[in-house]
C-alpha positions in Angstrom: 81.2 124.2 76.0 80.3 121.7 78.8 81.7 122.4 82.3 85.1 120.8 82.8 84.9 118.3 85.7 88.4 116.7 85.8 88.9 114.5 88.8 91.6 111.9 88.9 93.1 110.3 91.9 94.4 107.0 90.5 98.1 107.5 91.1 100.2 108.0 94.3 101.3 111.5 93.3 97.8 112.9 92.9 97.5 116.6 93.9 97.4 117.2 97.6 96.9 113.5 98.2 93.2 113.9 97.3 92.9 114.3 93.5 93.9 116.3 90.4 91.2 118.7 89.4 92.9 121.2 87.0 95.7 119.1 85.4 97.3 115.8 86.3 100.6 115.9 88.2 101.6 113.3 85.5 101.0 116.0 82.8 97.5 114.8 81.8 95.4 117.7 80.6 91.7 118.0 81.7 90.5 117.2 78.1 92.5 114.0 78.0 91.1 113.1 81.4 87.6 113.6 80.1 88.2 111.4 77.0 89.7 108.7 79.2 86.6 108.8 81.4 84.5 108.5 78.3 86.5 105.6 77.0 86.1 103.8 80.4 82.3 104.4 80.3 82.1 102.9 76.8 84.2 100.0 78.0 82.0 99.4 81.0 79.0 99.4 78.7 80.7 96.8 76.4 81.7 94.7 79.4 78.1 94.8 80.9 76.5 93.7 77.6 79.1 91.0 77.0 78.5 89.7 80.6 74.7 89.5 79.9 75.3 87.7 76.7 77.7 85.2 78.5 75.1 84.6 81.2 72.6 83.6 78.4 75.1 81.2 76.9 76.1 83.4 74.0 79.9 83.9 73.3 81.3 87.1 71.9 84.4 87.4 69.7 88.0 87.7 70.9 87.8 91.2 69.6 85.6 92.2 72.5 88.0 91.0 75.1 91.0 92.5 73.3 89.2 95.9 73.1 88.3 95.9 76.8 91.9 95.0 77.8 93.4 97.6 75.5 91.0 100.4 76.6 91.7 99.7 80.3 95.5 99.8 79.5 95.2 103.1 77.6 93.9 104.8 80.8 96.7 103.7 83.1 98.8 106.5 84.5 101.4 107.9 82.0 100.4 105.6 79.2 98.5 107.8 76.7 98.3 111.6 76.4 97.1 111.6 72.8 93.4 112.9 72.7 93.0 111.9 69.0 94.2 108.3 69.7 91.9 108.0 72.7 88.9 109.4 70.8 89.6 106.9 68.0 89.3 104.1 70.5 86.0 105.6 71.8 84.7 105.6 68.2 85.7 102.0 67.8 84.0 101.1 71.1 80.8 102.8 70.2 80.7 100.7 67.0 81.5 97.5 68.9 78.8 98.3 71.5 76.2 98.8 68.8 77.1 95.4 67.3 76.7 93.8 70.7 73.3 95.6 71.3 72.1 94.3 68.0 73.2 90.8 68.9 71.4 91.0 72.3 68.3 92.3 70.6 68.3 89.5 68.0 68.5 86.9 70.8 65.7 88.7 72.9 68.1 89.3 75.8 67.1 91.9 78.3 70.0 94.1 79.2 70.6 96.0 82.5 69.1 99.5 82.5 72.5 101.2 83.3 73.6 104.6 81.8 76.6 103.0 80.2 74.4 100.5 78.4 71.7 103.0 77.4 73.9 105.8 76.0 73.6 105.9 72.3 77.1 107.0 71.5 76.2 110.2 69.6 79.4 112.2 68.7 77.7 115.5 69.7 77.3 114.1 73.2 80.9 112.9 73.7 81.9 115.9 75.9 78.8 115.9 78.1 79.0 112.1 78.5 82.7 112.2 79.4 82.0 114.8 82.1 79.0 112.8 83.4 80.9 109.5 83.6 83.8 110.7 85.7 84.9 109.2 89.0 82.6 111.4 91.0 79.4 109.9 89.3 79.2 107.7 92.4 78.2 110.0 95.2 78.6 107.7 98.1 82.3 107.8 99.1 82.6 104.2 100.2 80.8 102.7 97.2 83.0 104.9 95.0 86.1 103.7 96.8 85.3 100.1 96.2 84.3 100.7 92.6 87.6 102.5 92.0 89.7 99.9 93.8 88.2 97.3 91.4 88.6 99.4 88.2 92.2 100.3 89.1 92.9 96.7 89.8 91.4 95.8 86.4 93.6 98.3 84.7 96.7 96.6 86.1 95.3 93.2 85.3 94.6 94.3 81.7 98.2 95.5 81.3 99.5 92.0 82.3 96.9 90.2 80.2 97.8 92.2 77.1 101.5 91.3 77.4 100.5 87.6 77.7 98.1 87.7 74.8 100.9 89.2 72.6 102.8 86.0 73.3 99.6 84.0 72.4 98.7 83.1 76.0 95.0 83.9 76.7 92.5 82.7 79.3 88.8 83.3 78.7 88.0 83.0 82.4 90.0 86.2 83.0 88.1 88.1 80.3 84.8 86.7 81.7 85.7 88.0 85.1 86.7 91.5 83.8 83.4 91.7 82.0 81.5 90.6 85.1 83.4 93.2 87.3 82.7 96.0 84.8 79.0 95.1 84.9 79.1 95.2 88.8 80.8 98.6 88.7 78.3 99.9 86.2 75.4 98.9 88.5 74.2 102.1 90.3 72.5 99.9 92.9 75.5 97.6 93.8 75.9 97.4 97.6 78.9 97.4 99.8 78.9 93.6 100.3 78.8 92.9 96.5 81.5 95.5 95.8 83.8 94.3 98.5 83.5 90.7 97.2 84.3 92.0 93.7 87.5 93.7 95.1 88.6 90.4 96.6 87.8 88.5 93.4 89.8 91.0 91.5 92.8 89.9 93.6 92.2 86.2 92.7 92.1 87.0 88.9 95.1 89.2 89.4 97.1 86.2 90.5 95.8 84.3 87.5 96.8 87.1 85.1 100.3 87.3 86.6 100.7 83.5 86.4 99.6 83.6 82.8 102.1 86.3 81.9 104.8 84.4 83.8 104.0 81.3 81.7 104.0 83.4 78.5 107.4 85.0 79.3 109.2 81.9 80.5 107.9 79.5 77.8 108.9 82.1 75.1 112.1 83.4 76.4 113.3 80.9 79.1 113.5 81.3 82.8 115.3 84.4 84.0 118.7 83.6 85.3 121.4 85.4 87.4 122.8 88.1 85.1 125.2 91.0 85.4 123.9 94.0 83.5 126.2 96.7 82.2 125.1 100.3 83.1 127.9 102.0 81.1 127.8 102.7 77.3 129.5 101.5 74.1 130.8 103.6 71.2 128.1 102.8 68.7 124.7 104.6 68.1 121.9 103.2 70.3 118.2 102.7 70.5 116.6 103.0 74.0 113.6 100.8 74.7 111.4 101.5 77.7 108.2 100.0 79.2 107.4 96.4 79.8 106.6 94.5 76.6 109.2 91.7 75.9 107.7 90.9 72.5 108.6 94.4 71.3 112.2 94.2 72.5 112.6 90.8 70.8 111.4 92.2 67.5 113.6 95.3 67.9 116.7 93.1 68.6 115.9 90.9 65.6 115.6 93.9 63.3 118.8 95.7 64.6 121.0 92.6 64.5 124.0 93.3 62.2 123.1 97.0 61.6 125.8 98.5 63.8 123.1 99.7 66.3 123.2 98.8 70.0 120.0 98.4 72.0 119.7 99.6 75.6 116.9 99.0 78.1 115.4 101.7 80.2 113.3 101.5 83.4 111.1 98.5 83.6 112.7 97.0 80.5 115.9 96.2 82.5 114.7 92.6 83.2 114.8 91.7 79.5 118.6 91.1 80.1 117.7 88.2 82.4 115.9 86.0 79.8 118.2 83.5 77.9 116.4 84.1 74.5 116.9 87.9 74.8 120.3 88.0 76.4 121.8 85.9 73.5 121.7 89.1 71.3 125.2 90.6 71.7 124.0 94.0 70.7 121.7 94.2 73.8 124.5 96.0 75.5 123.2 97.3 78.8 120.7 99.4 80.7 120.7 103.2 80.5 119.5 105.3 83.3 117.1 104.8 86.2 113.4 104.7 86.9 110.8 106.4 84.6 110.7 109.8 86.3 114.3 110.7 85.5 113.7 110.4 81.7 113.8 114.1 80.9 117.5 114.4 81.7 118.5 110.9 80.7 116.8 111.0 77.3 118.8 114.1 76.5 122.1 112.4 77.1 121.1 109.2 75.4 121.4 110.9 72.0 119.5 108.2 70.1 115.8 107.3 69.4 113.5 106.1 72.2 110.7 103.5 71.9 107.9 103.4 74.5 106.2 100.0 74.6 104.0 100.8 77.6 103.6 103.5 80.2 105.6 105.4 82.0 105.8 108.5 79.7 106.8 111.8 81.2 105.7 114.7 78.8 108.9 116.3 77.5 109.6 120.0 78.0 109.0 122.2 74.9 112.8 122.6 74.4 113.6 118.9 74.7 116.1 117.9 72.0 114.8 114.3 71.9 111.1 114.9 71.4 111.3 114.3 67.6 112.9 110.9 68.0 110.4 109.2 70.4 108.1 106.4 69.2 105.1 104.8 70.9 103.4 101.5 70.4 100.6 99.4 71.9 98.5 101.3 74.4 100.9 104.3 74.6 100.5 107.6 72.8 101.7 111.2 72.9 100.7 114.1 70.5 103.3 114.5 67.7 105.1 111.2 68.4 105.0 108.5 65.8 103.0 105.4 66.7 104.1 102.0 65.5 101.3 99.5 64.9 101.5 95.8 64.4 100.3 94.1 61.2 97.7 91.2 61.2 100.5 88.8 62.3 101.7 91.0 65.2 104.8 92.1 63.4 106.1 95.6 63.9 108.4 97.5 61.6 111.1 99.4 63.4 113.0 100.5 60.3 112.3 104.2 60.8 113.7 104.0 64.3 116.8 102.2 63.1 117.4 104.8 60.3 117.2 107.6 62.8 119.6 105.8 65.1 122.2 105.5 62.3 122.4 109.3 62.2 122.9 109.8 66.0 126.0 109.8 68.0 126.6 107.1 70.7 125.1 107.6 74.1 126.8 109.8 76.7 127.9 107.8 79.7 126.1 108.8 82.9 127.4 106.0 85.1 129.6 102.9 85.0 129.6 99.4 86.4 127.0 96.7 86.5 124.0 95.5 88.5 122.8 92.0 89.2 119.4 90.6 88.6 117.4 87.6 87.3 116.1 86.1 90.6 112.6 85.1 89.5 111.2 82.0 91.1 113.1 79.4 89.0 116.5 81.0 89.8 115.6 81.3 93.5 114.5 77.6 93.6 117.9 76.7 92.0 119.5 78.4 95.0 116.9 76.8 97.4 119.4 74.7 99.3 121.7 77.6 99.9 118.8 79.8 101.0 117.3 77.2 103.3 120.7 76.5 104.9 121.2 80.3 105.4 117.8 80.6 107.1 118.4 77.5 109.3 121.8 78.7 110.4 120.6 82.2 111.2 122.7 83.8 108.5 119.5 85.1 106.9 117.1 86.2 109.6 114.5 88.0 107.5 113.4 88.6 103.9 111.9 92.0 103.1 109.8 92.3 100.0 110.4 95.8 98.6 108.6 95.5 95.3 106.6 98.2 93.5 107.2 101.5 91.8 109.6 104.4 92.0 108.5 108.1 91.7 109.7 111.6 91.9 108.5 112.5 95.4 111.3 113.4 97.9 109.5 111.2 100.4 110.6 108.1 98.3 114.1 108.5 99.6 112.7 106.6 102.5 113.1 103.4 100.5 116.8 104.0 99.7 117.4 104.8 103.4 115.4 101.8 104.6 117.3 99.4 102.3 120.7 100.8 103.1 120.0 100.5 106.9 118.6 97.0 107.0 120.6 94.7 109.1 123.3 92.6 107.3 121.3 89.4 108.0 118.3 90.5 105.9 117.7 90.0 102.2 115.6 92.3 100.0 113.3 90.7 97.5 112.4 93.2 94.8 110.6 93.6 91.5 109.3 96.6 89.6 111.1 100.0 89.3 111.1 100.6 93.1 114.5 98.8 92.9 116.2 101.8 91.3 116.2 103.4 94.8 118.7 100.7 96.0 119.9 98.3 93.3 123.1 100.3 92.8 124.0 100.4 96.4 126.7 97.9 97.3 124.8 95.9 100.0 127.0 92.8 99.7 125.9 89.2 100.0 125.1 86.4 102.6 127.1 83.2 101.9 127.2 84.1 98.2 123.5 85.1 98.0 123.2 88.8 97.0 121.3 90.9 99.6 119.2 92.4 96.8 117.4 89.7 94.7 115.6 91.3 91.7 112.9 89.1 90.2 112.2 91.6 87.3 109.3 93.7 86.4 106.3 94.7 88.5 104.3 91.7 87.3 107.2 89.5 88.6 106.0 90.3 92.1 104.2 87.0 91.4 107.6 85.3 91.8 107.7 86.4 95.5 104.3 84.9 96.1 105.5 81.6 94.5 108.7 81.7 96.6 106.7 82.4 99.8 104.4 79.4 99.1 107.5 77.2 98.5 109.2 78.4 101.7 105.9 77.6 103.6 106.1 74.1 102.3 109.8 73.6 103.0 109.6 74.9 106.6 106.3 73.2 107.2 104.6 76.5 108.3 100.9 76.5 109.0 100.4 79.9 107.6 102.3 82.0 105.0 102.3 84.8 107.6 104.4 82.6 110.0 107.4 82.9 107.6 110.3 85.4 108.2 109.0 87.7 105.4 107.9 91.3 105.7 106.2 93.3 102.9 107.2 97.0 102.5 105.7 97.9 99.1 106.1 101.2 97.2 103.2 102.0 94.9 102.7 104.6 92.1 100.1 103.4 89.6 97.5 100.7 88.9 99.8 97.7 88.3 100.8 98.1 91.9 97.1 98.1 92.8 96.6 94.6 91.3 99.7 93.3 92.9 98.4 94.5 96.3 95.0 92.9 95.7 96.7 89.7 94.6 98.8 89.6 97.8 95.6 90.2 99.9 93.8 87.4 98.1 96.7 85.0 98.9 96.2 85.8 102.6 99.3 87.9 103.2 98.8 90.2 106.1 100.5 93.3 107.7 101.6 94.7 104.3 103.0 98.2 104.6 102.4 100.5 101.6 103.8 104.0 100.9 105.0 106.6 100.6 101.3 107.6 101.1 98.1 105.7 101.3 95.9 105.7 98.1 93.5 108.7 97.8 90.9 106.4 96.3 90.6 104.3 99.5 88.0 106.0 101.8 88.5 105.9 105.6 85.8 103.3 106.0 87.2 101.0 103.3 90.7 101.5 104.8 89.3 100.4 108.1 88.0 97.1 106.6 91.5 96.5 105.0 93.2 97.3 108.3 90.9 95.1 110.4 91.0 92.1 108.0 94.5 92.3 106.7 96.5 94.6 108.9 97.2 96.8 106.0 99.1 100.0 107.0 101.2 102.8 105.8 104.9 103.5 106.4 106.1 105.8 109.2 109.8 106.7 109.7 112.8 104.5 108.7 113.7 104.0 112.3 110.3 103.0 113.5 109.6 100.7 110.5 113.0 99.0 110.9 112.1 98.3 114.5 108.6 97.0 113.8 109.6 94.9 110.7 113.0 93.5 111.4 113.6 94.3 115.1 
């Protein structure tokens, strides 16, 4: 048995703020971590070969890009805990890599002499190769930091790209960049300058990926609109759908129509209620529960089946009553849970989920009332005159962008306290599951504009960049940083990393991130980000209120 060398520091809750070495705080076991490292190594090899082929004018199939995107998504925090599913993807990658190697050989293309390219993919070597290809393979702390900053940004980008591609929106330039970035990360001799440039370029393509997904979502389902979402329950059996994939909830709504089953959103699926083409389904009755980390208790009281379309899975306790009625799809997986795959046309069959739901009792109410959302860029632009008047009159003095993720750490209560204590002439711009810390507080409105404007999912942070650009134009500001907008971002996983890199690429400065700074950013790399962008952590609510809003 090869020595176990688990090391993972990709999420905010990583052990001791430095890295998980025995088991992930997320519940990921050391073996799973190794197989994910192996999958990433195979993916880097494929990306490097594909990049070399591209540079020689030879195109690869769409399958190559789809494989890279899916493999990156599989390794995101809380997405896939199923060793067999991960190893099956490794097997597929090894086969794909061999095909690309044969193609390169047939065209007399010389490939880089990197370990990821040279490794032959022998099954007997999986364990040793997985151990060797972990995060710590790069000894220099600063080079490692820049490589990890890029790969984690690519994971977030891949998640957004996959959702867009499921709605038939693709962009070859994004895939080409991902391949180029994977080749750069694979290069053992890549220097600081090259790696720093790649980090910044990752931000640029992050903006492109979010714009692509925004286009995919809005052309398919319409522009999000101001919507009141029920947080109570009905008296019929329900199916709870979690994650981020709108195509999945659409198919589930189509298949449950007229069955006597209600559909509830959970976590990051809440914004499905804001889209005209999804909210038209009368049996999409509400949102159940809060952010991802509370699912152990909330899945117990929901009583019906649960469908995970993407991460954020929390491994259930052995005694969980719901563990036999959870389904996964796309990049997600968990040992023992049934996985729903799409056919060649992208259709998924949810009939088994529906049959289980029919045998379950209705959800138990855990709260009542409603929350308001749907303030993506089109809806904000529809209110532009009101917003501009409120800013000019001084009714709105500051906007505070509080996008990002929620998590289970006690320190995250900071965000609830910060939101609740913001002056009455400030407006919160939010997206992602960070909003569950404050979207049920009654913070009132300013001249009819709610003080919490929820654009939607984490990828809808793009909306706030679009809104900021528009405000810059309206107010004739020379620089986006001259606007009365502050950024106080909560992060947890890799989709927040690509959002941050996208904001840096757009030139936004003095962003605060918390509740802690990323373990994968070395002190020297952090200094570069501080000096160039004014990036900083949070302190206390009192101090941050003073520095951000006065």
